[in-house]
C-alpha positions in Angstrom: -42.0 -18.7 7.3 -44.2 -16.6 5.0 -41.2 -16.1 2.6 -40.7 -19.8 2.5 -44.3 -20.5 1.6 -44.3 -17.8 -1.1 -41.1 -19.3 -2.5 -42.5 -22.7 -2.7 -45.7 -21.5 -4.3 -43.8 -19.5 -6.9 -41.5 -22.4 -7.6 -44.5 -24.8 -8.0 -46.2 -22.4 -10.4 -43.0 -22.1 -12.5 -42.5 -25.8 -12.6 -46.2 -26.4 -13.3 -46.2 -23.9 -16.1 -43.1 -25.4 -17.7 -44.6 -28.9 -17.4 -48.0 -27.9 -18.9 -46.4 -25.9 -21.7 -44.1 -28.7 -22.9 -45.1 -31.2 -25.4 -43.2 -34.2 -24.1 -44.5 -36.6 -21.5 -41.3 -36.7 -19.5 -39.3 -33.8 -18.0 -36.1 -32.6 -19.7 -32.7 -32.7 -18.1 -33.0 -28.9 -17.6 -36.3 -29.3 -15.8 -35.0 -32.1 -13.6 -32.0 -29.9 -12.7 -34.2 -27.0 -11.9 -36.4 -29.2 -9.7 -33.4 -30.6 -7.9 -32.1 -27.0 -7.4 -35.5 -26.0 -5.9 -35.6 -29.0 -3.6 -32.1 -28.1 -2.4 -33.2 -24.5 -1.8 -36.3 -25.7 0.1 -34.2 -28.0 2.3 -31.7 -25.2 3.0 -34.6 -22.9 4.0 -36.2 -25.5 6.2 -32.8 -26.0 8.0 -32.5 -22.2 8.4 -36.0 -22.1 9.9 -35.1 -24.9 12.3 -31.9 -23.2 13.3 -33.7 -19.9 13.9 -36.4 -21.6 16.0 -33.7 -23.3 18.2 -31.9 -19.9 18.5 -35.2 -18.2 19.5 -35.9 -20.9 22.1 -32.4 -20.4 23.6 -32.8 -16.7 23.8 -36.3 -17.0 25.3 -34.8 -19.3 28.0 -32.0 -16.7 28.7 -34.6 -14.0 29.0 -36.7 -16.1 31.4 -33.7 -16.8 33.6 -32.7 -13.1 33.7 -36.3 -12.1 34.5 -36.3 -14.6 37.4 -33.0 -13.1 38.7 -34.4 -9.6 38.3 -37.5 -10.5 40.3 -35.3 -12.1 43.0 -33.2 -8.9 43.2 -36.3 -6.8 43.5 -37.6 -9.0 46.3 -34.3 -8.8 48.1 -34.2 -5.0 47.6 -37.7 -4.7 49.1 -36.7 -6.9 52.1 -33.7 -4.7 52.7 -35.7 -1.6 52.5 -38.2 -3.0 55.1 -35.3 -4.1 57.3 -33.9 -0.6 57.3 -37.3 0.9 58.1 -37.7 2.8 54.8 
């Protein structure tokens, strides 16, 4: 997430610098192409972030399920030990 924010800030500074240093009032074709490329990059990074968040949530769910099973096994083990008189 921090990399994405840094990327957007750097891209904004570069685009802003180009816009302020140019003499024309409208962006050139090259500037428009660069802006379009940056927008595509940001969209791709946003999708990657969403995918990773979904993957993280799925893994956390699996961990929670396994922790629940582990606790149940430990409870069963204690019950067996008590039943055997240990």
